[in-house]
RODO-2510 file (C-alpha; in nm, 4 decimals, decimal comma):
residues 361
     n   res          X          Y          Z
     1     m     1,3789     2,3051     2,3947
     2     t     1,0147     2,2722     2,3074
     3     p     0,9682     2,2653     1,9314
     4     p     0,7509     2,5422     1,7881
     5     s     0,3877     2,4497     1,7577
     6     t     0,2411     2,4161     1,4132
     7     p    -0,0853     2,5819     1,3149
     8     p    -0,3885     2,3565     1,2828
     9     s    -0,4532     2,2149     0,9414
    10     p    -0,7245     2,3874     0,7360
    11     p    -1,0552     2,2035     0,7074
    12     p    -1,0984     1,9677     0,4155
    13     s    -1,1966     2,1487     0,0986
    14     f    -1,5209     1,9547     0,0684
    15     l    -1,6735     2,1388     0,3708
    16     p    -1,9264     2,4137     0,2798
    17     s    -1,8029     2,7729     0,2733
    18     l    -1,9137     2,9537     0,5894
    19     s    -2,0486     3,3103     0,5928
    20     y    -2,1301     3,5790     0,8500
    21     r    -2,4973     3,4876     0,8015
    22     d    -2,4155     3,1284     0,9011
    23     a    -2,2675     3,2706     1,2216
    24     g    -2,5923     3,4551     1,2928
    25     v    -2,5160     3,8045     1,1617
    26     d    -2,7270     3,9358     0,8739
    27     i    -2,5468     4,2278     0,7084
    28     d    -2,8335     4,2771     0,4627
    29     a    -3,0785     4,3209     0,7522
    30     g    -2,8482     4,5810     0,9039
    31     d    -2,8322     4,7691     0,5756
    32     a    -3,2119     4,7561     0,5487
    33     l    -3,2443     4,9016     0,8973
    34     v    -3,0139     5,1918     0,8118
    35     e    -3,2333     5,2751     0,5136
    36     r    -3,5423     5,2653     0,7385
    37     i    -3,3750     5,4970     0,9892
    38     k    -3,2535     5,7643     0,7467
    39     p    -3,5919     5,9376     0,6917
    40     l    -3,6591     5,9284     1,0667
    41     a    -3,3267     6,0989     1,1354
    42     r    -3,3886     6,3617     0,8673
    43     k    -3,7006     6,4741     1,0555
    44     t    -3,4800     6,5670     1,3532
    45     l    -3,2284     6,7826     1,1638
    46     r    -3,1473     7,1202     1,3171
    47     e    -2,8862     7,3921     1,2866
    48     g    -2,5357     7,2600     1,3323
    49     v    -2,5748     6,9191     1,1677
    50     l    -2,3039     6,8807     0,9019
    51     g    -2,3522     6,5170     0,8070
    52     g    -2,6200     6,2524     0,7986
    53     i    -2,6639     5,8933     0,9131
    54     g    -2,4120     5,6464     0,7684
    55     g    -2,0742     5,8102     0,8228
    56     f    -1,8030     5,6867     1,0568
    57     g    -1,8591     5,9859     1,2833
    58     a    -2,1245     6,2537     1,3209
    59     l    -2,0264     6,6119     1,2453
    60     f    -2,1883     6,8963     1,4363
    61     e    -2,1042     7,2654     1,4519
    62     v    -2,1840     7,4477     1,7758
    63     p    -2,4322     7,7285     1,6963
    64     r    -2,2501     8,0580     1,6550
    65     r    -2,4899     8,2462     1,8810
    66     y    -2,2929     8,1048     2,1780
    67     r    -1,9986     8,3259     2,2755
    68     e    -1,8419     8,0911     2,5340
    69     p    -2,0035     7,7536     2,4641
    70     v    -1,9656     7,4764     2,7184
    71     l    -2,0628     7,1257     2,6094
    72     v    -2,2685     6,9160     2,8506
    73     s    -2,2970     6,5416     2,7910
    74     g    -2,5147     6,2681     2,9326
    75     t    -2,5687     5,8965     2,8838
    76     d    -2,8275     5,6502     3,0103
    77     g    -3,0403     5,3514     2,9239
    78     v    -3,3984     5,2400     2,9780
    79     g    -3,3308     4,9796     3,2456
    80     t    -3,5591     4,6875     3,3205
    81     k    -3,8572     4,8679     3,1694
    82     l    -3,7317     4,6856     2,8601
    83     k    -3,8398     4,3563     3,0190
    84     l    -4,1997     4,4788     3,0123
    85     a    -4,1565     4,5922     2,6539
    86     f    -4,0453     4,2400     2,5596
    87     e    -4,3295     4,0774     2,7517
    88     l    -4,5936     4,3067     2,6052
    89     e    -4,4289     4,3284     2,2613
    90     r    -4,4481     4,7085     2,2794
    91     h    -4,1381     4,8639     2,1298
    92     g    -4,2579     5,1980     1,9949
    93     t    -4,2082     5,4172     2,3031
    94     v    -3,8947     5,2890     2,4783
    95     g    -3,6910     5,5022     2,2386
    96     i    -3,8619     5,8107     2,3809
    97     d    -3,7610     5,6913     2,7283
    98     l    -3,4048     5,6528     2,6084
    99     v    -3,3815     6,0086     2,4794
   100     a    -3,5637     6,1551     2,7787
   101     m    -3,3301     6,0086     3,0377
   102     s    -3,0269     6,1773     2,8812
   103     v    -3,1684     6,5080     2,7561
   104     n    -3,3469     6,5804     3,0853
   105     d    -3,0137     6,5269     3,2655
   106     v    -2,8351     6,7638     3,0266
   107     l    -3,1154     7,0179     3,0636
   108     v    -3,0834     7,0597     3,4405
   109     q    -2,7466     7,2281     3,3990
   110     g    -2,9070     7,4854     3,1737
   111     a    -2,7995     7,3224     2,8481
   112     e    -2,9867     7,3047     2,5199
   113     p    -2,9605     6,9474     2,3850
   114     l    -2,7942     6,9536     2,0426
   115     f    -2,7655     6,5964     1,9248
   116     f    -2,8220     6,2361     2,0273
   117     l    -2,6771     5,8966     1,9382
   118     d    -2,8241     5,5576     2,0207
   119     y    -2,6817     5,2087     2,0673
   120     f    -2,9099     4,9135     1,9895
   121     a    -2,7752     4,5649     2,0604
   122     c    -2,9471     4,2319     1,9982
   123     g    -2,8759     3,8651     1,9378
   124     k    -3,0628     3,8482     1,6065
   125     l    -3,1742     4,1631     1,4274
   126     d    -3,5455     4,1966     1,3615
   127     v    -3,5680     4,4953     1,1288
   128     n    -3,9302     4,5775     1,2183
   129     t    -3,8651     4,5718     1,5940
   130     a    -3,5448     4,7751     1,5634
   131     a    -3,7137     5,0277     1,3339
   132     s    -3,9974     5,0652     1,5857
   133     v    -3,7516     5,1264     1,8699
   134     i    -3,5446     5,3772     1,6749
   135     g    -3,8631     5,5434     1,5516
   136     g    -3,9272     5,6167     1,9198
   137     v    -3,5745     5,7539     1,9516
   138     a    -3,6414     5,9896     1,6609
   139     r    -3,9704     6,0980     1,8166
   140     g    -3,7914     6,1698     2,1450
   141     c    -3,5362     6,3796     1,9597
   142     e    -3,8164     6,5787     1,7967
   143     l    -3,9726     6,6430     2,1376
   144     a    -3,6342     6,7564     2,2722
   145     g    -3,5433     6,9640     1,9665
   146     c    -3,2157     6,7770     1,9174
   147     a    -3,0818     6,5949     1,6134
   148     l    -3,0466     6,2179     1,5829
   149     v    -2,7043     6,2225     1,4181
   150     g    -2,6088     5,8560     1,4354
   151     g    -2,5764     5,5454     1,6435
   152     e    -2,4776     5,1818     1,6367
   153     t    -2,6740     4,8644     1,5707
   154     a    -2,4918     4,5570     1,6981
   155     e    -2,6070     4,2056     1,6100
   156     m    -2,4286     3,9638     1,8454
   157     p    -2,5476     3,6013     1,8279
   158     g    -2,5576     3,4321     2,1661
   159     m    -2,5332     3,7529     2,3693
   160     y    -2,9064     3,8104     2,4279
   161     p    -3,2111     3,5836     2,4611
   162     e    -3,4309     3,5555     2,1546
   163     g    -3,6551     3,8604     2,1114
   164     e    -3,4586     4,0767     2,3543
   165     y    -3,2275     4,3729     2,3015
   166     d    -3,0495     4,6437     2,4966
   167     l    -3,0454     5,0198     2,4527
   168     a    -2,8116     5,2999     2,5482
   169     g    -2,8182     5,6647     2,4515
   170     f    -2,5800     5,9581     2,4472
   171     a    -2,6783     6,3260     2,4389
   172     v    -2,4657     6,6371     2,3998
   173     g    -2,5933     6,9853     2,4793
   174     v    -2,4484     7,3335     2,5016
   175     v    -2,4814     7,6184     2,7491
   176     e    -2,3278     7,9638     2,7657
   177     k    -2,0530     7,9470     3,0281
   178     s    -2,2030     8,2366     3,2240
   179     k    -2,5428     8,0644     3,2319
   180     i    -2,4486     7,7217     3,3637
   181     i    -2,6985     7,6261     3,6354
   182     t    -2,5191     7,4895     3,9405
   183     g    -2,7581     7,5658     4,2266
   184     r    -2,4923     7,7671     4,4124
   185     d    -2,7205     8,0730     4,4372
   186     i    -3,0144     7,8855     4,5917
   187     a    -3,1070     8,0579     4,9187
   188     p    -3,3744     8,0520     5,1906
   189     g    -3,7025     8,1922     5,0615
   190     d    -3,6693     8,0419     4,7140
   191     a    -3,9608     7,8398     4,5788
   192     v    -3,9490     7,4765     4,4657
   193     l    -4,1727     7,4034     4,1668
   194     g    -4,2678     7,0560     4,0559
   195     l    -4,3386     6,9539     3,6975
   196     r    -4,5605     6,6511     3,6918
   197     s    -4,4341     6,3223     3,5554
   198     s    -4,6167     6,1111     3,3009
   199     g    -4,5845     5,8052     3,5233
   200     l    -4,2925     5,5924     3,6394
   201     h    -4,0746     5,7321     3,3603
   202     s    -3,7824     5,4850     3,3420
   203     n    -3,7028     5,4242     3,7073
   204     g    -3,8037     5,1735     3,9695
   205     y    -3,9012     4,8990     3,7277
   206     s    -3,7118     4,6271     3,9114
   207     l    -3,9383     4,6892     4,2107
   208     a    -4,2441     4,7385     3,9881
   209     r    -4,1782     4,4063     3,8128
   210     k    -4,1329     4,2339     4,1486
   211     i    -4,4715     4,3698     4,2550
   212     l    -4,6258     4,2444     3,9308
   213     a    -4,4739     3,9005     3,9879
   214     v    -4,6303     3,8853     4,3362
   215     a    -4,9686     4,0431     4,2560
   216     r    -5,0029     3,8797     3,9114
   217     p    -5,2567     4,1291     3,7740
   218     d    -5,4113     4,1170     3,4285
   219     l    -5,1961     4,3777     3,2537
   220     l    -5,4551     4,4268     2,9820
   221     a    -5,7502     4,4788     3,2177
   222     p    -5,8961     4,8321     3,2511
   223     f    -5,7107     5,0456     3,5035
   224     d    -5,8779     5,3535     3,6517
   225     e    -5,6542     5,6606     3,6454
   226     s    -5,6634     5,9512     3,8911
   227     d    -5,8365     6,1717     3,6330
   228     g    -6,1263     5,9290     3,5936
   229     k    -6,0040     5,7931     3,2620
   230     a    -5,9535     5,4211     3,2163
   231     r    -5,6900     5,2381     3,0170
   232     a    -5,5008     4,9119     3,0532
   233     l    -5,2541     4,8713     3,3387
   234     a    -4,9942     4,7936     3,0719
   235     d    -5,0517     5,1369     2,9170
   236     a    -4,9918     5,3099     3,2498
   237     l    -4,6737     5,1105     3,3085
   238     m    -4,5368     5,1720     2,9581
   239     e    -4,6185     5,5456     2,9430
   240     p    -4,3001     5,7082     2,8105
   241     t    -4,0864     5,9485     3,0115
   242     r    -4,1845     6,3126     2,9769
   243     i    -3,9297     6,5375     2,8064
   244     y    -3,9124     6,8818     2,9695
   245     v    -3,6628     7,0478     2,7361
   246     k    -3,8708     7,2882     2,5292
   247     s    -4,0844     7,4191     2,8163
   248     m    -3,7811     7,4727     3,0391
   249     l    -3,5746     7,6437     2,7683
   250     a    -3,8682     7,8808     2,7185
   251     l    -3,8827     7,9482     3,0938
   252     m    -3,5073     8,0110     3,1192
   253     a    -3,5321     8,2619     2,8364
   254     e    -3,7805     8,4675     3,0429
   255     l    -3,6527     8,4548     3,4015
   256     p    -3,3619     8,3219     3,6092
   257     v    -3,3721     7,9587     3,7152
   258     k    -3,1514     7,8857     4,0162
   259     g    -3,1559     7,5083     4,0094
   260     m    -3,3156     7,2009     3,8584
   261     a    -3,3264     6,8348     3,9569
   262     h    -3,4314     6,5523     3,7263
   263     i    -3,6216     6,3102     3,9498
   264     t    -3,4922     5,9673     3,8531
   265     g    -3,3806     5,6711     4,0651
   266     g    -3,3667     5,7918     4,4235
   267     g    -3,6825     5,9997     4,3910
   268     l    -3,7240     6,3434     4,5462
   269     t    -3,5353     6,2300     4,8550
   270     e    -3,2017     6,1800     4,6819
   271     n    -3,2176     6,3882     4,3649
   272     v    -3,3161     6,7309     4,4976
   273     p    -3,0103     6,7528     4,7289
   274     r    -2,7810     6,7116     4,4278
   275     v    -2,8483     7,0734     4,3297
   276     l    -2,8600     7,2314     4,6779
   277     p    -2,5788     7,4127     4,8603
   278     a    -2,4915     7,2518     5,1941
   279     s    -2,6331     7,5525     5,3829
   280     v    -2,9963     7,4983     5,2748
   281     k    -3,2619     7,2296     5,2641
   282     a    -3,5729     7,1780     5,0547
   283     v    -3,8977     7,1387     5,2476
   284     i    -4,1435     6,9560     5,0225
   285     d    -4,5191     6,9481     5,0882
   286     a    -4,6379     6,6063     4,9717
   287     s    -5,0007     6,7278     4,9735
   288     a    -4,9265     6,9884     4,7038
   289     w    -4,9919     6,7374     4,4266
   290     r    -5,1873     6,4187     4,3785
   291     r    -4,9925     6,1112     4,2843
   292     p    -5,0940     5,9358     3,9640
   293     r    -5,3000     5,6281     4,0410
   294     i    -5,0246     5,3941     3,9162
   295     f    -4,8111     5,4798     4,2200
   296     e    -5,1000     5,4171     4,4587
   297     w    -5,1627     5,0814     4,2912
   298     l    -4,7979     4,9762     4,3167
   299     q    -4,7786     5,0782     4,6823
   300     e    -5,0957     4,8873     4,7703
   301     a    -5,0175     4,5785     4,5616
   302     g    -4,6632     4,5526     4,6954
   303     n    -4,7285     4,6767     5,0498
   304     v    -4,4424     4,9216     4,9924
   305     a    -4,3477     5,1537     5,2769
   306     e    -4,3902     5,5260     5,2125
   307     a    -4,0197     5,5969     5,2654
   308     e    -3,9345     5,3305     5,0081
   309     m    -4,1807     5,4763     4,7569
   310     r    -4,0140     5,8175     4,7911
   311     r    -3,6650     5,6728     4,7421
   312     v    -3,7491     5,4524     4,4417
   313     f    -4,0157     5,6330     4,2377
   314     n    -4,0724     5,9913     4,1269
   315     c    -4,4233     5,9687     4,2814
   316     g    -4,5669     6,2101     4,0248
   317     i    -4,2972     6,4808     4,0020
   318     g    -4,0514     6,4387     3,7168
   319     l    -3,8569     6,7650     3,7432
   320     c    -3,7999     7,0104     4,0278
   321     v    -3,7209     7,3738     3,9529
   322     v    -3,5945     7,6289     4,2056
   323     v    -3,6660     7,9977     4,1424
   324     a    -3,6668     8,3092     4,3577
   325     g    -3,9818     8,3267     4,5668
   326     e    -4,1009     8,6432     4,3935
   327     n    -4,0745     8,4707     4,0529
   328     a    -4,2758     8,1616     4,1447
   329     g    -4,6127     8,2860     4,0181
   330     r    -4,4782     8,4015     3,6842
   331     a    -4,2741     8,0835     3,6397
   332     l    -4,5810     7,8668     3,6999
   333     a    -4,7809     8,0688     3,4472
   334     l    -4,5067     8,0325     3,1840
   335     l    -4,4711     7,6597     3,2431
   336     r    -4,8444     7,6010     3,2224
   337     a    -4,8627     7,8062     2,9032
   338     a    -4,5927     7,5754     2,7630
   339     g    -4,8054     7,2699     2,8405
   340     e    -4,6629     7,1611     3,1746
   341     d    -4,8746     7,0620     3,4730
   342     a    -4,6665     7,2595     3,7217
   343     v    -4,7297     7,3292     4,0907
   344     e    -4,5410     7,4888     4,3766
   345     i    -4,4398     7,1978     4,5977
   346     g    -4,2068     7,3489     4,8549
   347     r    -3,9605     7,6090     4,9717
   348     i    -3,5942     7,6477     5,0525
   349     e    -3,4976     7,6970     5,4176
   350     a    -3,1726     7,7347     5,6098
   351     r    -3,0200     7,4040     5,7154
   352     r    -2,8335     7,3196     6,0343
   353     d    -2,5489     7,0672     6,0446
   354     g    -2,6848     6,7143     6,0571
   355     e    -3,0264     6,8011     5,9113
   356     a    -3,1577     6,6217     5,6056
   357     r    -3,1094     6,7981     5,2737
   358     t    -3,4681     6,7258     5,1677
   359     v    -3,7571     6,7125     5,4122
   360     i    -4,0927     6,5858     5,2900
   361     v    -4,3856     6,6789     5,5103
***
């Protein structure tokens, strides 16, 4: 029989006492960050919030105006756009991207975003960088009308390269059960509206970064935009994702919306079909809007095929909205009054077996 093993002997008493800080984790820095975050979170408070930042769990009461509330949840990250943020040392807007990617997803099912939580992970916590990132998260929550009710900051030595971090976000919204938007009522004759994007949003950056590595442009050199304005190429690439929540909630309060598609990875080609019944197709007129110059530059610099552009990037349309044909004019007027650059980009037609779900002409 093998004798039982004995535990290793403790180190000699003359060795220095080790602490969490010696292992690379600074609890005091984490506490300082929480104090920096608290006033940012307070600016996002809304009805339903029952507790503030710092508890073990966030408490939220579903607004009582909902008779049959259905919760809708979404989670996402920022992707490799973070690599550009590290390179350019621009951390103030990626938090907006983080919020946008989740709340826009929740929105397309007709839900009002209620609250948001973030997860920030790094190897060594830099309080100023983290506060800048989470300041962007709070700003995104303000734009979406949802509360920043909590999150997690994880300092994990050895997990991430120096100066880098990762982000994830989680949004919860609510919709009246009878008003869930599924797309099942979309029919031939309906209109497809496009709400313009602010740029790449948070998709396609692996290809964009590959193009940058090949073309090697000066990211800080002036870059001519489609509207005649000039700013640095870095500014165009780092433009935060547009949040469509408030304008779309206002539209849904005025007229029926049959379907919505958040145009993320996969572009118009793969995202619009996600909301369409199998019996119809969306016919999109690519000449109905002008692409932002950043997409033209990426296509030229990377010699990217048109089909690939449409599958990877939003190409200037960040959200598609399907309404009855007779409501298209009024819907466009309401969206524009709410600050959206909205255009009619297509129509819904009957689809035969084997036909594509989205046709771009």
